[in-house]
C-alpha positions as a printed Julia matrix, in Angstrom:
668×3 Matrix{Float64}:
 -49.55    7.59    3.55
 -48.57   11.3     3.7
 -50.78   11.49    6.89
 -49.47    8.45    8.28
 -45.86    9.89    7.34
 -46.86   13.47    9.24
 -48.18   11.24   12.57
 -44.8    10.07   13.1
 -42.07   12.49   14.92
 -38.76   12.86   12.79
 -37.0    11.52   15.8
 -38.88    7.8    15.47
 -38.19    7.91   12.08
 -34.43    8.56   12.5
 -34.55    5.39   14.97
 -36.51    3.42   12.47
 -33.83    4.0     9.61
 -31.08    3.28   11.95
 -31.73   -0.27   11.92
 -31.13   -0.36    8.26
 -27.77   -1.73    7.54
 -27.28   -1.33    3.86
 -26.71    2.08    2.78
 -27.9     1.28   -0.78
 -31.34    0.12    0.69
 -31.1     3.64    2.51
 -30.63    5.48   -0.78
 -33.9     3.78   -1.86
 -35.83    4.97    1.24
 -34.97    8.43    0.8
 -36.33    8.42   -2.6
 -39.89    7.37   -1.18
 -40.88   10.85   -0.18
 -39.69   14.08    1.26
 -40.69   13.03    4.82
 -38.09   10.55    4.61
 -35.44   12.0     2.87
 -33.48   13.62    5.82
 -34.04   10.9     8.14
 -32.94    8.14    5.62
 -29.99   10.41    4.6
 -28.78   10.58    8.1
 -28.87    6.94    8.58
 -27.14    6.18    5.17
 -24.13    8.89    6.15
 -23.98    7.09    9.41
 -22.66    4.04    7.7
 -19.08    3.32    6.17
 -19.79    4.11    2.67
 -17.79    2.2     0.2
 -17.48    3.86   -3.14
 -15.55    3.54   -6.21
 -14.4     6.26   -8.77
 -17.75    6.47  -10.22
 -20.02    6.71   -7.4
 -17.2     9.26   -5.78
 -18.15   11.58   -8.44
 -21.86   11.27   -7.86
 -21.08   11.7    -3.86
 -19.31   14.77   -4.67
 -21.83   16.44   -6.56
 -24.56   15.54   -4.03
 -22.73   17.14   -1.23
 -21.66   19.97   -3.4
 -25.28   21.01   -3.86
 -26.48   20.13   -0.48
 -23.65   21.33    1.47
 -25.51   21.45    4.98
 -25.76   17.35    4.6
 -21.92   17.16    5.01
 -21.93   17.18    8.69
 -23.61   13.95    8.54
 -21.04   12.08    6.92
 -19.13    9.49    9.34
 -17.04    6.87    7.06
 -15.86    6.96    3.89
 -13.86    4.28    2.11
 -12.82    5.45   -1.63
 -11.56    2.69   -3.89
  -9.95    5.13   -6.35
  -6.22    6.03   -7.13
  -4.5     8.15   -4.51
  -3.48   10.46   -7.43
  -6.94   10.98   -8.64
  -8.04   14.86   -7.94
 -11.62   13.13   -7.02
 -10.05   12.1    -3.72
  -9.23   15.58   -2.61
 -12.74   17.12   -4.03
 -14.3    14.56   -2.31
 -12.57   15.26    1.02
 -13.23   19.22    0.68
 -16.91   18.88    0.53
 -17.41   15.57    3.18
 -14.86   16.24    6.05
 -16.51   17.56    9.24
 -15.31   17.23   12.97
 -17.56   14.16   13.74
 -16.18   12.19   10.65
 -14.5     9.07   12.06
 -12.75    7.2     8.69
 -11.53    8.61    5.64
  -9.46    6.05    3.52
  -8.1     5.18    0.17
  -8.55    1.4    -0.42
  -6.08    1.32   -3.62
  -2.76    2.64   -2.49
  -1.04    5.34   -0.1
  -1.53    9.06   -0.64
   1.01   11.66   -1.54
   2.21   14.83    0.87
  -0.37   16.93   -1.43
  -3.32   15.31   -0.03
  -2.35   16.13    3.21
  -1.22   19.41    2.65
  -4.85   20.14    1.4
  -6.27   18.12    4.6
  -4.09   20.56    6.7
  -5.77   23.65    5.04
  -9.3    22.34    5.69
  -8.1    21.79    9.57
  -6.89   25.41    9.44
 -10.27   26.46    8.37
 -11.88   25.6    11.33
 -11.94   26.72   15.1
  -8.84   25.91   16.77
 -10.63   24.47   19.84
 -12.67   21.83   17.6
 -12.94   18.53   18.64
 -12.58   15.75   16.43
 -13.62   12.17   16.05
 -11.44   10.93   13.35
  -9.85    7.28   13.84
  -8.49    6.54   10.25
  -6.67    8.52    7.58
  -5.03    7.59    4.7
  -1.39    5.92    4.61
   1.14    8.13    3.29
   3.62    7.23    0.61
   6.4     8.52    2.64
   6.27    7.51    6.3
   8.22   10.33    7.47
   5.83   13.28    5.85
   5.62   16.09    7.95
   2.24   17.14    6.68
   0.96   13.63    7.41
   2.53   13.97   10.9
   0.54   17.34   11.47
  -2.36   15.73   10.55
  -2.13   12.69   12.56
  -1.39   15.32   15.46
  -4.35   17.05   14.95
  -6.31   13.96   15.84
  -3.89   12.69   18.25
  -6.64   11.84   20.91
  -9.01    9.82   18.71
  -6.91    8.52   15.89
  -6.49    4.52   15.98
  -4.34    3.95   13.21
  -1.09    5.3    12.42
   1.96    4.98    9.9
   5.12    6.71   11.09
   8.83    6.52   10.69
  10.97    6.69   13.78
  13.47    8.55   11.96
  10.8    11.47   11.76
  11.68   14.69   12.76
   8.26   14.9    14.42
   9.03   11.8    16.38
  11.34   13.54   18.85
   9.36   16.64   18.87
   5.37   17.33   18.92
   4.96   13.65   18.62
   6.8    12.89   21.74
   7.87    9.29   20.61
   3.95    8.55   19.97
   3.22    9.51   23.67
   0.69   12.27   22.57
  -1.65    9.53   21.03
  -4.09    7.9    23.26
  -6.18    5.66   21.22
  -3.82    3.7    18.73
  -4.84    0.31   18.17
  -2.68   -0.58   15.06
   0.68    0.92   14.28
   3.07    0.53   11.32
   6.57    1.95   12.23
   9.45    1.95   10.21
  12.37    1.36   12.55
  15.27    0.88   10.25
  17.27    3.51   11.83
  16.76    2.05   15.66
  19.98    0.69   16.91
  18.73   -1.51   19.89
  15.63   -3.2    21.03
  15.98   -0.83   24.14
  15.57    2.23   21.76
  12.74    0.4    20.3
  10.95    0.01   23.71
  11.12    3.86   24.34
   8.65    3.87   21.47
   6.34    0.97   21.88
   6.15    1.75   25.65
   3.99    4.71   24.95
   1.26    2.58   22.72
  -0.16    0.34   25.58
  -3.54   -0.48   23.72
  -2.13   -1.97   20.27
  -3.99   -4.83   18.71
  -1.8    -4.94   15.54
   1.93   -4.09   14.85
   3.86   -4.0    11.68
   7.46   -3.33   11.9
  10.21   -2.39    9.62
  13.24   -4.12   11.5
  16.24   -2.07   12.39
  19.02   -2.3     9.42
  20.75   -5.64    9.54
  24.16   -3.97    8.58
  24.29   -1.88   11.84
  22.51   -4.09   14.28
  24.32   -6.03   16.99
  22.21   -9.15   18.21
  21.96   -9.72   22.11
  22.09  -12.89   23.76
  18.85  -14.51   24.67
  19.84  -14.27   28.44
  20.82  -10.46   28.21
  17.19   -9.63   26.56
  15.37  -11.68   29.28
  17.11   -9.99   31.99
  16.41   -6.7    30.82
  12.93   -7.48   29.7
  12.07   -8.5    33.23
  13.13   -5.49   34.74
  12.2    -2.8    32.28
   9.7    -3.91   29.7
   5.85   -3.57   30.28
   3.75   -6.18   28.71
   0.92   -5.39   26.23
  -1.84   -8.18   26.31
  -3.84   -6.9    23.6
  -1.69   -7.34   20.74
  -2.74  -10.22   18.69
  -1.01   -9.6    15.06
   2.52   -8.94   14.63
   4.41   -8.6    11.3
   8.14   -7.55   11.17
  10.48   -7.41    8.34
  13.43   -9.37    9.75
  13.58  -11.9    12.38
  16.53  -10.46   14.65
  16.44  -13.38   17.42
  16.82  -10.66   20.21
  13.93   -8.61   18.37
  11.82  -11.7    18.32
  12.89  -12.63   22.25
  11.81   -9.0    22.91
   8.4    -9.03   21.02
   7.49  -12.24   22.62
   7.85  -11.23   26.04
   6.12   -7.46   25.42
   3.39   -9.28   23.6
   2.65  -12.61   25.28
  -1.22  -12.88   23.56
   0.48  -12.8    19.92
  -1.77  -15.38   17.79
  -0.3   -14.45   14.29
   3.1   -13.53   13.47
   4.95  -12.96    9.93
   8.2   -11.82    9.32
  10.82  -12.41    6.69
  13.86  -14.4     7.02
  17.59  -13.85    5.67
  20.42  -16.07    4.97
  19.68  -19.08    7.22
  21.87  -19.48   10.16
  21.09  -22.49   12.53
  21.44  -20.92   16.01
  19.44  -17.79   14.89
  16.37  -20.0    13.25
  16.43  -22.3    16.56
  15.82  -19.37   18.7
  13.3   -18.07   16.78
  11.16  -20.94   16.59
  11.75  -21.45   20.13
  10.56  -17.98   20.88
   7.36  -18.32   18.72
   6.42  -22.17   19.43
   3.44  -20.7    21.58
   2.01  -18.57   18.71
  -1.11  -19.85   16.9
   0.3   -18.98   13.6
   3.52  -18.2    12.64
   5.31  -17.76    9.29
   9.02  -16.94    8.12
  11.48  -17.36    5.26
  15.17  -18.49    4.97
  17.56  -18.36    2.32
  20.43  -21.41    1.83
  23.49  -20.57    0.29
  24.1   -24.39    0.72
  21.53  -26.91    0.38
  23.46  -29.02    3.07
  21.66  -26.49    5.64
  18.27  -27.55    4.63
  18.9   -30.72    6.95
  19.69  -28.68    9.81
  16.69  -26.74    9.55
  14.6   -29.89    9.26
  16.25  -30.85   12.34
  15.27  -27.46   14.11
  11.86  -27.85   13.0
  11.32  -31.3    14.42
  13.12  -30.94   17.7
  11.8   -27.44   18.63
   8.73  -28.85   20.37
   7.87  -31.89   21.77
   4.08  -31.62   21.06
   2.32  -34.05   18.39
   3.38  -32.3    15.1
   2.67  -32.68   11.62
   4.36  -31.58    8.4
   2.96  -30.84    5.1
   5.89  -30.3     2.59
   5.99  -28.48   -1.02
   9.39  -29.21   -2.86
   9.57  -27.87   -6.63
  12.88  -26.62   -8.86
  12.92  -23.27   -9.98
  15.02  -20.3   -10.43
  15.78  -18.79   -6.95
  17.71  -15.76   -6.04
  21.29  -15.52   -7.58
  23.72  -16.99   -5.08
  21.33  -19.27   -3.38
  20.84  -23.16   -3.55
  17.36  -22.83   -2.12
  14.73  -20.88   -0.68
  12.47  -22.01    1.91
   8.8   -20.46    3.17
   7.85  -21.72    6.61
   4.2   -21.64    8.12
   3.44  -22.94   11.87
   0.05  -23.31   13.16
  -1.0   -24.76   16.56
  -4.41  -25.91   17.42
  -5.27  -27.64   20.59
  -1.93  -28.57   21.4
  -1.49  -30.09   18.02
   1.41  -28.3    15.81
   1.54  -28.6    12.2
   4.49  -27.12    9.88
   3.71  -26.41    6.2
   7.14  -26.06    4.55
   7.39  -24.81    0.79
  11.01  -25.35   -0.51
  12.28  -24.12   -3.89
  15.49  -25.82   -4.95
  17.48  -24.24   -7.51
  16.97  -25.83  -10.91
  20.72  -26.72  -11.12
  21.06  -28.78   -8.17
  21.06  -32.45   -8.65
  18.54  -35.48   -8.12
  20.7   -36.64   -5.09
  20.18  -33.5    -3.31
  16.48  -33.96   -3.46
  16.56  -37.46   -2.32
  18.91  -36.13    0.54
  15.89  -33.53    1.36
  13.5   -36.29    1.36
  15.91  -38.68    3.55
  16.18  -36.19    6.13
  12.66  -35.99    6.69
  12.02  -39.69    6.6
  14.95  -39.47    9.64
  12.44  -37.43   11.85
   8.93  -39.39   10.82
   8.85  -40.69   14.27
   7.87  -37.5    15.94
   6.86  -35.03   12.96
   5.49  -37.38   10.07
   4.97  -35.89    6.7
   1.23  -35.79    6.27
   1.42  -34.03    2.91
   4.07  -33.5     0.23
   3.84  -32.11   -2.89
   6.68  -32.49   -5.46
   7.24  -30.75   -8.84
   9.99  -32.36  -10.7
   9.32  -30.76  -14.23
  12.23  -28.19  -13.91
  14.61  -30.77  -12.55
  17.78  -30.68  -14.81
  19.84  -33.95  -13.76
  23.46  -33.78  -14.25
  25.24  -35.67  -17.08
  25.32  -39.32  -16.59
  22.6   -39.04  -13.42
  19.41  -40.87  -13.44
  16.06  -38.87  -12.91
  14.16  -38.97   -9.78
  11.3   -41.47  -10.08
   8.19  -41.63   -8.6
   9.25  -44.75   -6.48
  12.12  -42.78   -5.36
   9.67  -40.24   -3.64
   7.41  -42.84   -2.28
  10.23  -45.21   -0.56
  11.57  -41.82    1.03
   7.94  -40.78    2.64
   6.12  -44.33    3.42
   4.16  -42.76    6.11
   3.11  -39.86    3.9
  -0.96  -39.96    3.58
  -1.12  -37.88    0.49
   1.35  -37.09   -2.15
   0.63  -34.48   -5.07
   3.36  -35.26   -7.73
   4.08  -33.48  -11.23
   6.07  -35.45  -13.21
   6.84  -36.5   -16.72
   6.89  -40.4   -16.21
   5.79  -43.18  -14.36
   7.06  -46.51  -15.3
   6.5   -50.04  -14.16
   9.49  -50.73  -11.92
   9.72  -54.54  -11.1
  11.69  -54.36   -7.88
   9.09  -51.26   -6.56
   6.73  -53.64   -5.08
   9.27  -55.91   -3.06
   9.9   -53.19   -0.11
   8.03  -54.55    3.41
   7.86  -51.09    4.63
   4.29  -50.07    5.51
   2.83  -47.54    3.35
   0.04  -45.08    4.77
  -0.59  -43.3     1.3
  -4.28  -42.88    1.04
  -4.53  -39.62   -1.4
  -2.55  -39.45   -4.59
  -2.76  -36.68   -7.02
  -0.63  -37.11  -10.46
  -0.12  -34.03  -12.89
   1.19  -33.91  -16.48
   2.72  -37.59  -16.25
   3.02  -40.16  -19.07
   1.99  -43.45  -17.24
   2.2   -46.93  -17.75
  -1.05  -48.96  -17.18
   0.98  -51.55  -15.83
   2.39  -49.02  -13.22
  -1.29  -48.05  -12.01
  -1.71  -51.56  -11.27
   1.58  -51.77   -9.29
   0.64  -48.58   -7.36
  -2.75  -50.2    -6.54
  -0.92  -53.25   -5.3
   1.64  -51.25   -3.28
  -0.91  -48.77   -1.51
  -3.72  -50.53    0.23
  -4.99  -47.81    1.69
  -5.29  -45.69   -1.37
  -8.92  -44.55   -1.83
  -8.59  -41.29   -3.58
  -7.01  -40.84   -6.97
  -6.63  -37.85   -9.18
  -4.8   -37.88  -12.77
  -4.63  -34.57  -13.83
  -3.72  -33.82  -17.63
  -2.16  -37.38  -17.6
  -1.47  -39.92  -20.7
  -1.64  -43.75  -19.73
   0.22  -45.97  -21.97
  -1.34  -49.15  -23.2
   0.12  -51.65  -25.85
  -3.45  -52.53  -26.7
  -4.68  -49.27  -27.72
  -6.57  -49.52  -31.33
  -5.38  -47.63  -34.33
  -7.18  -47.39  -37.56
  -5.25  -48.07  -40.7
  -1.74  -46.68  -39.48
  -3.46  -43.2   -37.72
  -2.69  -42.16  -34.29
  -4.06  -44.54  -31.64
  -7.24  -43.58  -29.91
  -7.0   -41.93  -26.41
  -7.58  -44.47  -23.88
  -7.09  -44.4   -20.28
  -6.99  -47.74  -19.12
  -7.03  -47.4   -15.26
  -6.47  -51.05  -13.97
  -6.27  -50.83  -10.28
  -7.76  -54.23   -8.86
  -6.64  -53.79   -5.31
  -8.01  -50.36   -4.85
 -11.27  -49.24   -3.03
 -11.9   -45.62   -3.99
 -14.1   -43.14   -2.38
 -13.25  -40.81   -5.34
 -11.44  -41.21   -8.74
 -11.02  -38.02  -10.88
  -9.97  -37.88  -14.41
  -9.36  -34.16  -15.04
  -7.91  -32.13  -17.67
  -6.19  -28.79  -16.79
  -7.75  -25.93  -18.93
  -5.56  -23.85  -21.24
  -4.18  -20.66  -19.46
  -5.75  -17.42  -20.26
  -2.38  -16.17  -21.46
  -2.0   -19.34  -23.59
   1.2   -21.52  -23.25
   3.94  -18.77  -23.07
   6.5   -19.49  -20.33
   4.72  -22.93  -19.62
   6.7   -26.25  -19.19
   6.61  -28.27  -22.57
   5.41  -31.18  -20.79
   2.5   -29.33  -19.19
   1.61  -27.67  -22.69
   2.04  -31.45  -24.42
  -0.59  -33.16  -21.89
  -2.74  -30.1   -21.56
  -3.5   -30.75  -25.53
  -3.39  -34.5   -25.24
  -6.42  -34.32  -22.52
  -8.75  -32.18  -24.62
 -11.56  -34.13  -26.11
 -13.74  -32.67  -29.13
 -15.8   -35.76  -29.84
 -17.25  -38.46  -27.33
 -15.96  -39.71  -24.06
 -16.72  -43.43  -23.95
 -16.69  -44.89  -20.38
 -16.73  -48.26  -18.82
 -16.51  -48.99  -14.92
 -16.11  -52.16  -13.5
 -16.64  -52.66   -9.66
 -14.82  -56.02   -9.17
 -16.39  -56.3    -5.72
 -19.72  -56.26   -6.7
 -19.27  -57.79  -10.21
 -20.97  -55.04  -11.79
 -19.84  -53.31  -15.04
 -21.15  -49.69  -16.48
 -20.78  -48.84  -20.02
 -21.92  -45.2   -21.39
 -21.05  -42.68  -23.84
 -20.65  -39.12  -22.56
 -20.89  -36.04  -24.73
 -20.83  -32.37  -23.82
 -24.04  -30.65  -22.98
 -25.99  -34.09  -23.55
 -26.89  -36.87  -20.8
 -25.0   -39.8   -20.76
 -26.28  -42.73  -23.06
 -25.99  -45.91  -21.37
 -24.6   -49.02  -23.62
 -24.33  -52.47  -23.35
 -21.16  -54.45  -23.54
 -21.29  -55.39  -27.12
 -22.32  -51.65  -28.05
 -19.33  -50.58  -26.08
 -16.87  -53.06  -27.6
 -18.23  -52.53  -31.27
 -17.96  -48.54  -30.79
 -16.5   -46.75  -33.94
 -12.92  -45.57  -33.81
 -12.56  -41.66  -34.1
  -9.36  -39.87  -33.41
 -11.39  -37.36  -31.55
 -13.05  -39.6   -29.24
 -11.5   -40.75  -26.04
 -11.93  -44.06  -23.91
 -12.03  -44.21  -20.13
 -11.99  -48.01  -18.91
 -11.68  -48.43  -15.12
 -11.48  -51.47  -13.16
 -11.26  -51.51   -9.2
 -12.18  -53.31   -6.49
 -14.57  -50.56   -5.29
 -15.64  -47.19   -6.28
 -18.06  -44.56   -4.95
 -17.79  -41.26   -6.81
 -16.24  -40.74  -10.34
 -15.5   -37.45  -11.91
 -14.93  -37.2   -15.77
 -13.57  -33.65  -16.63
 -12.02  -33.69  -19.98
 -12.21  -29.7   -21.13
 -15.96  -29.43  -22.0
 -17.06  -33.01  -21.09
 -17.72  -33.06  -16.97
 -19.8   -35.55  -15.32
 -19.92  -36.6   -11.75
 -20.95  -40.3   -11.31
 -22.2   -41.74   -7.94
 -21.17  -45.48   -8.91
 -22.23  -46.52   -5.5
 -26.0   -45.88   -6.85
 -25.52  -47.62   -9.86
 -24.43  -50.73   -8.1
 -27.43  -50.37   -5.95
 -29.49  -50.1    -8.84
 -27.96  -52.78  -10.69
 -27.81  -55.53   -7.83
 -29.94  -54.35   -5.03
 -27.4   -54.73   -2.43
 -24.76  -52.49   -0.84
 -21.16  -52.8    -1.74
 -18.58  -52.9     1.4
 -17.27  -49.14    1.76
 -15.7   -49.64    5.11
 -12.44  -47.97    3.82
 -14.04  -45.2     2.57
 -15.45  -43.36    5.5
 -14.51  -40.07    5.81
 -13.69  -37.95    8.59
 -15.69  -35.38    9.74
 -13.1   -32.73   10.21
 -10.91  -32.72    6.92
  -7.09  -31.81    7.52
  -5.26  -28.72    5.86
  -4.0   -30.5     3.1
  -7.13  -31.99    1.8
  -8.2   -31.12   -1.74
 -10.53  -28.14   -1.56
 -12.7   -30.12   -3.92
 -13.54  -33.15   -1.6
 -16.05  -31.19    0.38
 -17.68  -29.95   -2.53
 -17.65  -33.65   -3.86
 -19.04  -35.11   -0.72
 -21.73  -32.49   -0.62
 -22.66  -33.44   -4.1
 -22.7   -37.3    -3.4
 -24.87  -36.73   -0.68
 -27.29  -34.93   -2.99
 -27.32  -37.64   -5.48
 -27.5   -40.5    -2.85
 -30.73  -39.02   -1.54
 -32.33  -38.61   -4.82
 -31.09  -42.02   -5.73
 -29.42  -40.35   -8.84
 -26.43  -41.9   -10.87
 -24.9   -39.05  -12.5
 -24.89  -35.18  -12.74
 -23.41  -33.16  -15.55
 -22.51  -29.61  -16.4
 -22.98  -27.72  -19.43
 -20.24  -25.08  -20.86
 -22.69  -22.15  -19.48
 -22.93  -23.98  -15.97
 -19.44  -24.99  -15.33
 -18.01  -21.92  -14.16
 -20.88  -21.61  -11.86
 -21.66  -24.96  -10.5
 -18.18  -26.87  -10.53
 -15.47  -26.14   -8.19
 -12.2   -26.75   -9.97
  -9.53  -29.1    -8.43
  -6.96  -26.74   -6.37
  -3.54  -28.11   -5.77
  -1.04  -26.72   -2.98
C-alpha cells in the first residue's frame, strides 16, 4: 500500500478527499496512514465543522499542537454557551484570513468576545484580505466592538445584526452602505421615526434575502395613509426582488405597505400584532394577500371585535378560501377578552387560514356560540374545514347552560373535521331532527364521558363520518357488568350502525413526564380510566358483511382469537377492559390503551372469513391530505398497505418498540 500511496501525487489525493462530504469520515481517513493525513485534514477543515463543548476542547488541543494547520479551517459552528471560555480559545487558534464562518449556535455573544476578536484582527497586517461571511450575533445590537469587527469584514460579510441607533451607523458604517454582500439583516429600528427614514438604511442593501426588523416604537409613530405611501414609494423606493423572508415586530399598516412594495417577492412574512383595530387589520391583510405564507396576531379588548376580524378574513380576497380554526379557553393577557394567532397560506391560487383563538376563561358560553355563528355566516365563501375546540377550561356563568357537542356541530355544518375536548357528550332527542346537510367526516373526541346512545345518534347524524378517534374517553352504558357490588368493568360499547369507517382509533393519552401537576382534573380522571393493566377483550361486528371478530389482547403477546361463547363467558376482572364495536363497515382499527397497542386490518379479516370484498366506496383516500389531517393517518395508511400485501390481520407493539415504531396521534 505504501508504494501505491507514493505513486499518486498529493494534488490527486486532495481532489479525491474533496469528494467526501462527511467530516467524520475524513477524520477517520487521516488516521489510515501518514500520506493521507494532510490531504484528508485539508478536506475536513474545508467543511462546516459542527461541534459541541467536548469536541471543541479536542479541536482546540489539536490546533494548539499543530498551529500550522489553523490556516486550513474554513467554517466552525460551535454549540456551546457564549460565556464559555472555550469559545474564545477556539477562535484564537482557528481564525485565519480565509475563514468564512464562525458562529455560536446556542445564544448571542457578549462584548468580551468581540474585544478579543478585534485584538486578533489587529495582530494581522492591515492590508489583509478576509473571506468572513458569518460572525456570531451580539447580545447588544449596538455593541461597538461588534460593529468594528463587522466593518473589518465589510466586503464579504453576508449576515449582519445591528441597531439603527448605533453610533457607528452614522459614521464609518455609513447607514450600511459599506457592506457589499449582505443577504440577511437583523435591524433594530425602534428609533426610526418614519418609513422614509427606514428606507435611507434599507436602500443600501440591494441583495437581501432575509430581513428581521424591530419595528419603530408604537408610541412615537404616526401612521401614514395607503395613498401617501403608494405615491411616495412609486417615486422614491427601489425594489429588491431577491428578498423572500420577512419578519417584523409590529405591523404598522404603512410599514407593511412600504415593505410589500419594496420587496415584491416576499414568500414568508411574520409579524406581531397589537390591540385590534379593524381598519389597520384590513389594510395589512390586503397588502399581504399575495404572500405565500403570512402570520400575525391580535389582542382584543372586547370580544365583539372578533366578528369584524372574521369578516375581514373572509372578505379580503375573492380566491377560494378554506379555514381551520382552533378555539380554547385559557388565561389571556390581563385586560383582554381574547387573543388571536392568524396564519395564512397560499398555494396555487387556493388560500387557507389557520386561526388560533384563545378566549378568556371568564367569558360566557354565549360568546363562544357567537364566534361560531360569525364563522357560519361566512361559510358560503370561506368554509371552516377544520375546527378544534377545547371546552375544558370554560367556566359558565351562574344559571348558564354549558356548551354541548351538538351546539358546536349545529354552528358548523360544513366542517369536515372537528377535534373537541369536552367533559360530557349526552344523548339529545332533538339533536338529530335538524334538516341541514352535514359534511363531518373526521371526528376526534378527547377526555369526554360519552353516552353509548350518543354514539349511535352521531352515527345517524353524520353519514359521511369515516374517521373516528376517541382519546381517553369513557363510554357510559347501563348494561355494563359488575361483580358483587364492585366497580363496573371498563367497557367501550361503540354502537354506530350507520357508519362506514376507514379508521377507528381508541387511544389513551399517556401520563405526562411531569405527572398531573397543573393538568385539568378531567384529563387526569380520564387518563387514569383509560389505563389497562389486564386483558382487553375485543369484539368487532361488521354489519355489511355480517362478520364478527372476537379476541383477547395482552401487552407484548399476539391476540388470542375467541369464539362468541368464549367471549360472552369471559371472567370478570376489574383490571380488564372490553371493547365492543358495531358498525356498518371498518377497514382499520387501532387499540392503544397504555401498553396494549394493536393495529387491526379488519378488511383482511372479513376477506379471510367470507372470501368477498366489503364495499369500501366511502373510504377512498385522496392522494393529497390537507393540512388539518391527522399526522398519524399517512402512517396508518402505509401500515395498512403493508398488512394488505401480506394478508395480515393485525400488528402489535411491545413496550420496547412502541416508541420506535408507533407514531403517536397528534392533535392541533
